[in-house]
C-alpha positions in Angstrom: -6.4 -14.5 0.7 -4.5 -13.9 3.9 -6.5 -12.9 7.0 -7.0 -9.2 7.2 -5.1 -7.7 10.1 -3.5 -4.4 10.7 -0.1 -5.8 9.7 -1.3 -7.3 6.4 -3.1 -4.0 5.6 0.1 -2.1 6.2 2.1 -4.6 4.2 -0.4 -4.3 1.3 0.0 -0.5 1.3 3.8 -0.9 1.5 3.7 -3.2 -1.5 1.7 -0.7 -3.5 4.3 2.0 -2.6 7.2 -0.2 -3.8 5.4 -0.7 -7.1 4.8 3.1 -7.3 8.5 3.7 -6.5 9.5 1.4 -9.4 11.2 -1.0 -6.9 9.2 -4.0 -8.0 7.2 -4.8 -11.1 3.5 -4.1 -11.3 1.9 -7.4 -10.5 -0.9 -6.8 -13.1 1.3 -5.7 -16.1 4.7 -7.2 -15.1 6.2 -3.8 -16.1 8.3 -1.7 -13.8 6.8 1.7 -13.5 7.4 4.8 -11.4 4.8 7.2 -10.1 6.4 9.3 -7.4 3.3 11.4 -6.8 1.3 8.2 -6.0 4.2 6.8 -4.0 4.3 10.0 -1.8 0.5 9.8 -1.4 0.7 6.2 -0.2 3.6 7.1 2.2 1.4 10.0 3.5 -1.5 7.5 4.1 0.9 5.2 6.1 2.1 8.3 8.1 -1.5 9.3 8.8 -2.2 5.8 10.0 0.8 5.8 12.2 -0.3 9.1 13.8 -3.9 8.1 14.3 -3.1 4.6 15.7 -0.1 5.6 17.9 -1.8 4.6 21.2 -3.6 1.5 19.8 -0.9 -0.6 18.3 0.9 -3.4 20.0 4.7 -3.2 20.0 5.1 -5.5 16.9 2.6 -3.5 14.8 4.3 -0.2 15.8 7.7 -1.6 15.0 6.5 -2.9 11.6 4.9 0.4 10.7 7.9 2.4 11.8 10.3 0.2 9.8 8.2 0.2 6.7 7.9 4.0 6.8 11.6 4.5 7.3 12.4 2.2 4.3 9.8 3.8 2.0 10.9 7.3 2.9 14.5 6.5 2.2 13.6 5.0 -1.2 11.4 7.9 -2.0 14.2 10.5 -1.2 16.7 8.5 -3.3 14.3 8.6 -6.3 13.7 12.3 -5.9 17.4 13.0 -5.8 18.1 11.1 -9.1 
């Protein structure tokens, strides 16, 4: 297992969101599934973490979180439009 850091925690949540968005197969079942309610919930968790840690993150962590949230939000909006 990789060392637990803020970045690996954020990446883990982002990976879960990608599975929930149906962008990557579920690692347990191998099936591609889509659960937009759970995807939004995970994005909301990441947003809350961004707001609560705004003054505590170093520049690399802040950039990582900002980029991940941008990508996940865009993917979510595209799925909702379909």
